[in-house]
C-alpha positions as CSV (number, residue, x, y, z in Angstrom):
1,X,-14.0,-79.8,-76.8
2,X,-17.2,-80.7,-78.6
3,X,-17.7,-83.7,-80.9
4,X,-20.8,-85.3,-82.4
5,X,-21.8,-88.9,-81.8
6,X,-24.9,-90.2,-83.6
7,X,-26.0,-86.6,-84.4
8,X,-25.8,-85.7,-80.8
9,X,-23.3,-83.0,-79.7
10,X,-21.4,-83.9,-76.6
11,X,-18.5,-82.6,-74.6
12,X,-15.3,-84.5,-74.5
13,X,-11.8,-84.0,-73.0
14,X,-8.6,-83.7,-75.0
15,X,-6.7,-87.0,-75.1
16,X,-9.8,-89.1,-74.8
17,X,-10.6,-91.9,-77.3
18,X,-14.0,-92.1,-79.0
19,X,-14.9,-95.0,-76.8
20,X,-14.1,-93.1,-73.6
21,X,-15.9,-90.0,-74.7
22,X,-19.0,-92.0,-75.7
23,X,-19.2,-94.0,-72.4
24,X,-18.7,-90.8,-70.4
25,X,-21.7,-89.4,-72.2
26,X,-23.8,-92.5,-71.7
27,X,-23.5,-93.8,-75.2
28,X,-22.8,-97.6,-75.4
29,X,-20.3,-98.9,-78.0
30,X,-19.7,-102.7,-77.9
31,X,-16.2,-103.7,-76.7
32,X,-14.7,-106.9,-75.5
33,X,-10.9,-106.5,-75.2
34,X,-11.1,-102.9,-73.8
35,X,-10.8,-102.4,-70.0
36,X,-10.1,-99.0,-68.4
37,X,-7.3,-100.5,-66.3
38,X,-5.3,-101.7,-69.3
39,X,-3.6,-100.5,-72.4
40,X,-5.5,-100.3,-75.7
41,X,-5.0,-103.4,-77.9
42,X,-7.9,-103.0,-80.5
43,X,-7.9,-106.8,-80.9
44,X,-11.6,-107.7,-80.8
45,X,-12.7,-105.1,-83.4
46,X,-16.2,-104.9,-81.8
47,X,-16.0,-101.2,-81.2
48,X,-15.6,-100.2,-84.8
49,X,-17.3,-96.9,-85.7
50,X,-17.7,-94.7,-88.7
51,X,-15.9,-91.3,-88.7
52,X,-16.8,-88.5,-91.1
53,X,-14.0,-88.0,-93.6
54,X,-12.4,-91.4,-92.9
55,X,-12.9,-94.1,-95.5
56,X,-12.8,-97.2,-93.4
57,X,-14.4,-97.9,-90.0
58,X,-12.0,-97.4,-87.0
59,X,-11.7,-99.0,-83.6
60,X,-13.2,-96.5,-81.1
61,X,-11.0,-97.7,-78.3
62,X,-7.8,-96.7,-80.2
63,X,-9.0,-93.5,-82.0
64,X,-8.4,-90.2,-80.3
65,X,-11.0,-87.5,-80.6
66,X,-10.4,-84.1,-82.3
67,X,-12.4,-80.9,-82.1
68,X,-15.5,-81.4,-84.3
69,X,-15.1,-85.1,-84.8
70,X,-18.4,-86.6,-86.1
71,X,-19.0,-90.3,-85.3
72,X,-21.6,-92.8,-86.2
73,X,-21.8,-95.8,-83.8
74,X,-24.9,-97.6,-85.3
75,X,-25.4,-98.5,-89.0
76,X,-26.2,-101.5,-91.1
77,X,-22.5,-101.8,-92.1
78,X,-21.3,-101.6,-88.5
79,X,-23.8,-104.2,-87.3
80,X,-22.6,-106.5,-90.1
81,X,-19.0,-106.0,-89.2
82,X,-19.5,-106.5,-85.5
83,X,-21.6,-109.6,-86.1
84,X,-18.9,-111.1,-88.3
85,X,-16.2,-110.3,-85.8
86,X,-18.2,-111.7,-82.9
87,X,-19.0,-114.9,-84.7
88,X,-15.2,-115.4,-85.4
89,X,-14.5,-114.8,-81.7
90,X,-17.2,-117.3,-80.8
91,X,-15.3,-119.9,-82.9
92,X,-12.5,-119.5,-80.4
93,X,-14.6,-119.8,-77.3
94,X,-15.9,-123.1,-76.0
95,X,-19.0,-122.2,-74.0
96,X,-19.6,-123.6,-70.6
97,X,-21.9,-120.9,-69.2
98,X,-23.3,-122.7,-66.1
99,X,-19.7,-123.1,-64.7
100,X,-18.4,-119.7,-65.9
101,X,-17.0,-117.1,-63.6
102,X,-19.3,-114.6,-65.4
103,X,-22.4,-116.7,-64.6
104,X,-23.9,-116.1,-68.0
105,X,-23.6,-112.3,-67.7
106,X,-20.6,-111.8,-69.9
107,X,-20.4,-109.2,-72.7
108,X,-19.9,-112.0,-75.3
109,X,-23.4,-113.4,-74.7
110,X,-24.9,-109.9,-74.4
111,X,-23.6,-108.8,-77.8
112,X,-24.5,-112.1,-79.4
113,X,-28.1,-111.5,-78.4
114,X,-28.1,-107.9,-79.5
115,X,-26.5,-108.7,-82.9
116,X,-28.5,-112.0,-83.4
117,X,-25.2,-113.7,-84.0
118,X,-25.0,-117.4,-84.8
119,X,-23.3,-119.0,-81.9
120,X,-22.2,-121.9,-84.0
121,X,-21.3,-120.1,-87.2
122,X,-17.7,-121.5,-87.1
123,X,-16.2,-124.8,-85.9
124,X,-14.6,-124.4,-82.5
125,X,-10.9,-124.1,-82.5
126,X,-10.7,-126.2,-79.3
127,X,-13.9,-128.3,-78.9
128,X,-12.5,-129.9,-75.7
129,X,-11.3,-128.3,-72.5
130,X,-7.6,-127.4,-72.5
131,X,-6.7,-126.8,-68.9
132,X,-3.5,-125.4,-67.4
133,X,-3.3,-124.9,-63.6
134,X,-0.8,-122.9,-61.7
135,X,-1.3,-122.4,-57.9
136,X,-5.0,-121.7,-57.4
137,X,-5.4,-120.2,-60.9
138,X,-7.0,-122.2,-63.8
139,X,-6.6,-121.3,-67.5
140,X,-8.9,-123.0,-70.0
141,X,-7.4,-122.2,-73.4
142,X,-10.5,-123.6,-75.1
143,X,-12.4,-120.5,-73.9
144,X,-9.7,-118.0,-74.7
145,X,-10.2,-115.4,-77.5
146,X,-6.6,-114.1,-77.3
147,X,-7.6,-110.6,-76.3
148,X,-4.4,-110.5,-74.3
149,X,-5.9,-108.6,-71.3
150,X,-4.4,-111.2,-69.0
151,X,-1.0,-110.8,-70.5
152,X,-1.0,-107.1,-70.1
153,X,-2.3,-107.3,-66.5
154,X,0.2,-110.0,-65.5
155,X,3.0,-107.9,-66.9
156,X,2.0,-105.1,-64.6
157,X,2.0,-107.5,-61.7
158,X,5.0,-109.7,-62.3
159,X,6.9,-108.1,-65.1
160,X,9.8,-105.8,-65.0
161,X,9.2,-103.4,-67.9
162,X,8.4,-99.7,-67.2
163,X,6.4,-97.5,-69.4
164,X,3.4,-95.2,-69.5
165,X,-0.1,-96.5,-68.7
166,X,-1.1,-96.8,-72.3
167,X,1.9,-99.0,-73.2
168,X,1.1,-102.7,-73.6
169,X,3.5,-105.0,-71.9
170,X,4.4,-108.6,-72.3
171,X,7.1,-109.6,-69.9
172,X,5.1,-111.2,-67.1
173,X,4.3,-114.8,-66.1
174,X,1.5,-115.1,-68.7
175,X,2.7,-114.7,-72.3
176,X,1.5,-115.2,-75.8
177,X,3.2,-118.0,-77.7
178,X,2.8,-118.8,-81.4
179,X,1.6,-116.6,-84.2
180,X,-1.7,-115.9,-85.9
181,X,-4.4,-118.6,-85.6
182,X,-1.9,-120.8,-83.7
183,X,-1.2,-118.2,-81.0
184,X,-2.1,-119.3,-77.4
185,X,-1.8,-117.8,-73.9
186,X,0.7,-119.8,-71.8
187,X,2.4,-119.5,-68.4
188,X,6.0,-118.9,-68.7
189,X,8.5,-121.7,-68.4
190,X,11.2,-119.2,-67.5
191,X,12.5,-120.1,-64.0
192,X,12.8,-116.4,-63.2
193,X,9.1,-115.8,-63.7
194,X,6.2,-116.9,-61.6
195,X,2.6,-116.3,-60.7
196,X,1.9,-114.4,-57.4
197,X,-1.8,-115.7,-57.4
198,X,-3.3,-112.2,-57.3
199,X,-5.9,-113.5,-59.9
200,X,-6.1,-110.1,-61.6
201,X,-5.9,-112.1,-64.9
202,X,-9.2,-113.6,-63.9
203,X,-11.1,-110.3,-63.2
204,X,-9.7,-108.8,-66.4
205,X,-10.7,-111.7,-68.7
206,X,-13.9,-110.8,-70.5
207,X,-14.9,-114.4,-71.4
208,X,-14.2,-116.6,-68.3
209,X,-11.1,-118.4,-69.8
210,X,-9.5,-117.9,-66.4
211,X,-10.9,-118.7,-63.0
212,X,-9.9,-119.7,-59.4
213,X,-9.9,-123.3,-58.3
214,X,-13.2,-123.7,-56.5
215,X,-14.0,-125.1,-53.0
216,X,-17.7,-124.7,-53.4
217,X,-18.6,-128.4,-53.8
218,X,-16.4,-129.5,-51.0
219,X,-17.8,-126.9,-48.5
220,X,-21.3,-127.6,-49.6
221,X,-20.8,-131.4,-49.1
222,X,-19.6,-130.8,-45.5
223,X,-22.5,-128.5,-44.7
224,X,-24.8,-131.3,-45.8
225,X,-22.9,-134.0,-43.9
226,X,-20.5,-132.6,-41.4
227,X,-19.2,-136.0,-40.3
228,X,-19.1,-135.0,-36.6
229,X,-17.1,-131.8,-37.3
230,X,-17.6,-128.3,-35.9
231,X,-17.9,-125.9,-38.9
232,X,-16.9,-122.3,-38.4
233,X,-16.6,-119.6,-40.9
234,X,-15.0,-116.1,-41.0
235,X,-15.4,-113.4,-43.6
236,X,-12.9,-110.6,-44.6
237,X,-13.5,-106.9,-44.2
238,X,-14.1,-106.1,-47.9
239,X,-16.7,-108.9,-48.4
240,X,-19.4,-106.9,-46.7
241,X,-19.2,-104.1,-49.3
242,X,-19.0,-106.3,-52.4
243,X,-20.9,-109.6,-52.2
244,X,-24.3,-107.7,-52.3
245,X,-23.6,-107.0,-56.0
246,X,-24.2,-110.7,-56.8
247,X,-27.7,-110.3,-55.4
248,X,-28.7,-107.0,-57.1
249,X,-27.6,-104.8,-54.2
250,X,-25.9,-101.5,-55.2
251,X,-22.1,-101.3,-55.3
252,X,-20.5,-100.6,-51.9
253,X,-23.6,-101.1,-49.8
254,X,-22.5,-102.8,-46.5
255,X,-24.5,-106.0,-45.8
256,X,-22.7,-107.3,-42.7
257,X,-25.9,-108.4,-40.9
258,X,-27.4,-110.1,-44.0
259,X,-24.1,-111.8,-44.7
260,X,-24.0,-113.2,-41.2
261,X,-27.6,-114.4,-41.5
262,X,-26.9,-116.1,-44.8
263,X,-23.9,-117.9,-43.5
264,X,-25.9,-119.1,-40.5
265,X,-28.7,-120.3,-42.8
266,X,-26.1,-122.3,-44.7
267,X,-25.5,-124.3,-41.5
268,X,-22.2,-123.1,-40.1
269,X,-22.0,-123.7,-36.3
270,X,-20.2,-120.4,-35.7
271,X,-19.9,-117.2,-37.9
272,X,-16.9,-115.0,-37.0
273,X,-15.9,-111.7,-38.4
274,X,-12.3,-111.4,-39.7
275,X,-12.6,-107.6,-38.9
276,X,-11.9,-108.6,-35.3
277,X,-8.6,-110.2,-36.4
278,X,-7.8,-107.1,-38.5
279,X,-8.1,-105.1,-35.2
280,X,-5.7,-107.6,-33.6
281,X,-3.4,-107.4,-36.6
282,X,-3.4,-103.6,-36.3
283,X,-2.3,-103.6,-32.6
284,X,0.4,-106.2,-33.2
285,X,1.7,-104.5,-36.3
286,X,1.7,-101.0,-34.6
287,X,3.7,-102.5,-31.7
288,X,6.2,-104.0,-34.1
289,X,6.6,-100.7,-36.0
290,X,7.1,-98.7,-32.8
291,X,9.7,-101.2,-31.6
292,X,11.5,-101.2,-34.9
293,X,11.7,-97.4,-34.9
294,X,12.8,-97.2,-31.2
295,X,15.4,-100.0,-31.5
296,X,16.8,-99.2,-34.9
297,X,15.6,-102.5,-36.4
298,X,15.3,-103.0,-40.2
299,X,13.3,-100.2,-41.8
300,X,11.1,-99.8,-43.7
301,X,8.7,-102.2,-42.3
302,X,6.4,-103.7,-45.0
303,X,2.9,-104.9,-44.3
304,X,2.0,-108.6,-44.5
305,X,-1.8,-108.7,-45.0
306,X,-1.6,-109.2,-48.8
307,X,-0.6,-112.8,-49.6
308,X,0.1,-112.0,-53.3
309,X,2.6,-109.3,-52.2
310,X,4.1,-111.9,-49.8
311,X,4.3,-114.4,-52.6
312,X,6.0,-111.7,-54.8
313,X,8.7,-111.1,-52.1
314,X,9.2,-114.9,-51.5
315,X,9.9,-115.5,-55.1
316,X,11.2,-112.3,-56.7
317,X,12.7,-110.4,-53.7
318,X,13.6,-112.7,-50.8
319,X,16.1,-110.0,-49.7
320,X,13.2,-108.0,-48.4
321,X,12.0,-110.7,-46.0
322,X,13.7,-109.1,-42.9
323,X,11.6,-106.0,-43.6
324,X,8.2,-107.7,-43.6
325,X,6.3,-107.6,-40.3
326,X,6.1,-111.0,-38.7
327,X,2.4,-110.4,-37.9
328,X,0.1,-113.0,-39.5
329,X,-2.6,-112.0,-42.0
330,X,-6.0,-111.5,-40.3
331,X,-7.3,-114.7,-41.9
332,X,-4.5,-116.8,-40.5
333,X,-4.5,-115.0,-37.2
334,X,-8.2,-115.7,-36.6
335,X,-7.8,-119.3,-37.9
336,X,-4.9,-119.9,-35.5
337,X,-7.0,-118.5,-32.5
338,X,-9.9,-120.8,-33.5
339,X,-7.7,-123.9,-33.5
340,X,-5.9,-123.1,-30.3
341,X,-7.6,-120.9,-27.7
342,X,-11.2,-121.1,-28.9
343,X,-10.9,-124.9,-29.3
344,X,-9.4,-125.3,-25.8
345,X,-11.9,-122.9,-24.2
346,X,-14.8,-124.8,-25.7
347,X,-13.4,-128.3,-25.1
348,X,-13.2,-129.1,-28.8
349,X,-10.5,-131.2,-30.4
350,X,-8.8,-128.8,-33.0
351,X,-8.8,-131.7,-35.4
352,X,-12.6,-131.8,-35.3
353,X,-12.9,-128.2,-36.4
354,X,-13.3,-127.3,-40.1
355,X,-12.4,-123.7,-40.5
356,X,-13.7,-121.9,-43.6
357,X,-12.7,-118.4,-44.6
358,X,-14.4,-116.1,-47.2
359,X,-11.8,-113.9,-48.8
360,X,-11.7,-111.3,-51.7
361,X,-8.6,-113.0,-52.9
362,X,-7.3,-116.1,-54.7
363,X,-3.9,-115.8,-53.0
364,X,-5.5,-116.5,-49.6
365,X,-5.9,-120.1,-50.8
366,X,-2.1,-120.1,-50.9
367,X,-1.7,-118.2,-47.7
368,X,-3.8,-120.6,-45.6
369,X,-1.8,-123.7,-46.5
370,X,1.8,-122.4,-46.3
371,X,3.9,-124.7,-44.0
372,X,5.0,-121.6,-42.0
373,X,1.4,-120.8,-41.1
374,X,0.5,-124.1,-39.5
375,X,-0.4,-124.1,-35.8
376,X,0.3,-127.3,-34.0
377,X,0.5,-129.0,-37.4
378,X,-2.9,-127.7,-38.6
379,X,-3.6,-125.1,-41.3
380,X,-5.4,-122.0,-40.0
381,X,-8.1,-122.5,-42.6
382,X,-9.2,-125.8,-44.2
383,X,-11.1,-124.2,-47.0
384,X,-10.9,-120.7,-48.6
385,X,-13.9,-119.4,-50.6
386,X,-13.6,-116.3,-52.7
387,X,-16.4,-113.7,-52.6
388,X,-17.7,-115.1,-55.9
389,X,-17.6,-118.7,-54.6
390,X,-19.6,-117.8,-51.5
391,X,-22.1,-116.0,-53.8
392,X,-22.4,-119.2,-55.9
393,X,-22.7,-121.4,-52.7
394,X,-25.6,-119.2,-51.5
395,X,-27.3,-119.3,-54.9
396,X,-26.8,-123.1,-55.1
397,X,-28.7,-123.4,-51.8
398,X,-31.4,-120.9,-52.8
399,X,-30.4,-118.3,-50.2
400,X,-31.1,-114.8,-51.3
401,X,-28.8,-112.5,-49.3
402,X,-30.9,-109.5,-50.2
403,X,-34.0,-111.0,-48.5
404,X,-32.2,-112.0,-45.2
405,X,-33.0,-110.3,-41.9
406,X,-29.8,-109.0,-40.2
407,X,-28.0,-111.1,-37.5
408,X,-24.8,-110.5,-35.6
409,X,-21.6,-112.5,-35.7
410,X,-20.8,-114.8,-32.9
411,X,-18.7,-114.2,-29.8
412,X,-15.8,-114.1,-29.0
413,X,-14.8,-113.1,-32.5
414,X,-17.7,-111.0,-33.7
415,X,-17.1,-107.5,-32.4
416,X,-14.9,-105.1,-34.4
417,X,-13.9,-101.5,-34.6
418,X,-13.8,-99.1,-37.5
419,X,-10.1,-99.7,-37.8
420,X,-10.7,-103.3,-38.7
421,X,-13.3,-102.6,-41.4
422,X,-11.0,-100.2,-43.4
423,X,-8.5,-103.0,-43.9
424,X,-10.4,-103.8,-47.1
425,X,-9.4,-100.6,-48.9
426,X,-5.9,-99.5,-49.9
427,X,-4.4,-97.3,-47.2
428,X,-6.7,-98.8,-44.5
429,X,-4.0,-100.9,-42.9
430,X,-1.8,-97.8,-42.6
431,X,-4.5,-95.6,-41.2
432,X,-5.6,-98.2,-38.6
433,X,-1.9,-98.8,-37.6
434,X,-1.3,-95.1,-37.3
435,X,-4.2,-94.6,-35.0
436,X,-2.8,-97.3,-32.6
437,X,0.8,-96.3,-33.0
438,X,-0.1,-92.8,-31.8
439,X,-1.5,-94.3,-28.6
440,X,1.5,-96.6,-28.1
441,X,3.9,-93.6,-28.5
442,X,2.0,-90.9,-26.6
443,X,-0.3,-92.9,-24.3
444,X,-3.2,-90.8,-25.7
445,X,-5.8,-91.4,-28.4
446,X,-6.1,-89.2,-31.4
447,X,-8.9,-86.7,-31.4
448,X,-9.2,-86.9,-35.2
449,X,-8.6,-90.5,-36.4
450,X,-9.1,-90.0,-40.1
451,X,-5.9,-89.9,-42.2
452,X,-7.2,-88.5,-45.5
453,X,-3.7,-88.5,-47.0
454,X,-3.6,-92.3,-47.3
455,X,-7.1,-92.7,-48.6
456,X,-8.3,-93.1,-52.2
457,X,-7.5,-95.6,-55.0
458,X,-4.6,-93.7,-56.5
459,X,-1.9,-96.3,-57.2
460,X,0.8,-94.8,-55.1
461,X,0.4,-92.4,-52.1
462,X,3.2,-90.9,-50.1
463,X,2.8,-89.2,-46.7
464,X,4.7,-88.0,-43.7
465,X,3.0,-88.5,-40.4
466,X,4.2,-87.1,-37.1
467,X,3.3,-89.0,-34.0
468,X,4.5,-87.8,-30.6
469,X,7.5,-86.1,-32.1
470,X,8.3,-89.2,-34.2
471,X,8.2,-88.6,-38.0
472,X,7.2,-91.5,-40.1
473,X,7.7,-91.5,-43.9
474,X,5.0,-93.7,-45.4
475,X,4.2,-95.1,-48.8
476,X,0.9,-96.9,-49.7
477,X,0.9,-98.8,-53.0
478,X,-1.8,-100.8,-54.6
479,X,-1.1,-102.8,-57.7
480,X,2.3,-104.4,-58.0
481,X,3.4,-101.9,-60.7
482,X,3.2,-99.2,-58.1
483,X,4.8,-101.4,-55.4
484,X,7.8,-101.8,-57.7
485,X,8.1,-98.0,-57.9
486,X,8.4,-98.0,-54.2
487,X,11.2,-100.6,-54.4
488,X,12.9,-98.5,-57.0
489,X,12.8,-95.5,-54.6
490,X,14.3,-97.6,-51.9
491,X,17.1,-98.9,-54.2
492,X,18.1,-95.2,-54.6
493,X,17.6,-94.3,-51.0
494,X,17.2,-97.1,-48.4
495,X,15.8,-94.5,-45.9
496,X,13.1,-93.2,-48.2
497,X,10.4,-94.7,-46.2
498,X,9.8,-96.1,-42.7
499,X,6.5,-97.9,-43.3
500,X,5.2,-99.3,-46.5
501,X,1.7,-100.8,-47.2
502,X,1.4,-103.0,-50.3
503,X,-1.8,-104.4,-51.7
504,X,-1.2,-106.4,-54.9
505,X,-4.6,-105.7,-56.3
506,X,-5.8,-102.3,-57.7
507,X,-7.7,-100.5,-54.9
508,X,-6.7,-103.1,-52.3
509,X,-8.9,-106.0,-51.3
510,X,-12.0,-104.3,-52.6
511,X,-10.5,-104.9,-56.1
512,X,-9.3,-108.4,-55.2
513,X,-9.1,-111.3,-57.7
514,X,-11.9,-113.1,-56.0
515,X,-14.4,-110.3,-56.0
516,X,-17.6,-110.0,-58.1
517,X,-17.5,-109.1,-61.8
518,X,-17.2,-106.7,-63.4
519,X,-14.8,-104.3,-61.7
520,X,-13.4,-100.9,-62.5
521,X,-12.3,-97.8,-60.6
522,X,-15.8,-96.5,-60.1
523,X,-16.9,-99.8,-58.6
524,X,-13.8,-99.9,-56.4
525,X,-14.4,-96.4,-55.2
526,X,-18.0,-97.3,-54.1
527,X,-16.8,-100.4,-52.3
528,X,-14.1,-98.4,-50.5
529,X,-16.6,-95.7,-49.5
530,X,-18.9,-98.4,-48.1
531,X,-16.1,-99.5,-45.8
532,X,-15.2,-95.9,-44.7
533,X,-18.9,-95.3,-44.0
534,X,-18.9,-98.4,-41.8
535,X,-15.8,-97.1,-40.0
536,X,-17.4,-93.7,-39.4
537,X,-20.5,-95.2,-38.0
538,X,-18.7,-97.3,-35.4
539,X,-18.8,-96.2,-31.8
540,X,-15.2,-97.5,-31.4
541,X,-12.8,-96.7,-34.2
542,X,-9.5,-97.6,-32.5
543,X,-8.3,-101.2,-32.7
544,X,-6.6,-101.2,-29.3
545,X,-9.9,-100.2,-27.7
546,X,-11.7,-103.3,-29.0
547,X,-13.2,-105.4,-26.2
548,X,-12.6,-108.5,-28.3
549,X,-9.0,-107.7,-28.8
550,X,-8.6,-107.0,-25.1
551,X,-10.2,-110.4,-24.4
552,X,-7.7,-112.2,-26.6
553,X,-4.8,-110.6,-24.8
554,X,-6.4,-111.5,-21.4
555,X,-6.9,-115.1,-22.6
556,X,-3.2,-115.2,-23.7
557,X,-2.3,-113.7,-20.3
558,X,-0.4,-111.0,-22.1
559,X,2.4,-113.6,-22.5
560,X,4.6,-112.4,-25.3
561,X,5.8,-115.9,-26.0
562,X,2.2,-117.2,-26.5
563,X,1.3,-114.1,-28.4
564,X,4.1,-114.6,-30.8
565,X,3.5,-118.3,-31.2
566,X,-0.1,-117.8,-32.2
567,X,-0.3,-114.4,-33.9
568,X,3.1,-114.2,-35.7
569,X,4.8,-116.1,-38.5
570,X,8.0,-116.2,-40.5
571,X,8.8,-116.2,-44.2
572,X,11.1,-118.2,-46.5
573,X,12.3,-118.0,-50.1
574,X,10.1,-120.0,-52.4
575,X,10.6,-121.7,-55.8
576,X,8.6,-121.6,-59.0
577,X,5.0,-122.8,-59.0
578,X,4.2,-126.2,-60.5
579,X,2.5,-125.8,-63.9
580,X,0.0,-128.6,-64.4
581,X,-1.3,-129.3,-68.0
């Protein structure tokens, strides 16, 4: 249908809001509480517009279009209203821009400049920091504007309510307490609710009131004075397609070589690629899946790469633990190899190794330090940096990733296949495992290795794959709301699926809680496409053909006991996180 925005006739689709139609046609309307992933709350009132025939200005995010609707987005009255609303919001937001997750690039400051708003028009509601910490997540209520984006997102991840996508929910770990001016966001004290550390609350907060506990200062200090330690670093599959955004590189552009060069310039002794461990994870996971199918062991088998998903199972659904593959996450697998075989082969005391990992995810900070993951009493990673943290570390040391000449990661953990790189996108683990499962079952490699049916950022994908006469029913879920739909299916029919991949974050790791801001589906698609392009360009696209993987098995003498000791783990029911105020 046709509508008019600022005297310009544009095309729009039935069911769209004015804000959606405007943005689709390249017309900017200010908005703070709106996010395309979430329900419409119309809290900030920054998107008010004038509609012909309607007396009072309306929130564009909450007003559906009609054929012939005529909208004005810019007028003196609207500017005055937005300025007043913004100044009221600024009175709730204690500014600490140098330390903010948005790095001074938030919409709050952008609109303040455009509207010439007085940043100090109102006394601050909370002039001092009001910090609450749970797991690796930090909430500073002195910065919060009560938009409730975090509450809605947390409900989708940890809540139990069902509803359509537009319905706002409020039964997750984060909740709104109090009323009116006294209302505050708080973690739930309910013993049946907990955080899974996905940090989706962080990436959906428009003002930086939420962040992830930082390891930047600690890692930077070690790089400047390593105290006789050997410093090694690994970086996850998705990082190569996202970190460039922090340096002005287009979304989804793969910067593996420049990233390696940047890490070497920081001063790390060795730079390893977690993609190599993703290849190893693929082979071990495919082996376990085939064994479970052949020996009638518990099915479906769930993936273990996503630590937020594992945290969900450990707290909310410990009954599912027997169904999770025992294969370690790629981060912990590579960390374990570094502190065992690599240390021994290079005559280094494992206690003298400082292992740093760069991950797209806050939950990896939890994953690395679980008691079950220790190897000979040592954690597989000593520090975990998110993508954003690494970006800040590089900026702190005046290293411009964009200007770096490409270098290659170090042996023996620098070579990877296309199967390893697609781990960063939802469906990638399934696709990689299916390629190797085919070889394990038939003894032959696939001629066509692309499994289009499990690709794309759709929240829930279902497929049936036949491998050597064995039919596997597969579900691929990203976002816990979709994962819970799979669990509902299994409650009705325990044999509904044989293999289930779960990524807690929308789009998988490319949409992780530690990734650069902002993020939406278009950005996630570009990041995923970058990984698939990297896969397609690789000479070797099958994990079991990786020379680095073969070298690991040779080093372990193909001894199943050694393999299981270093590359596998176990799980246990966990209690509620400590909430520190």
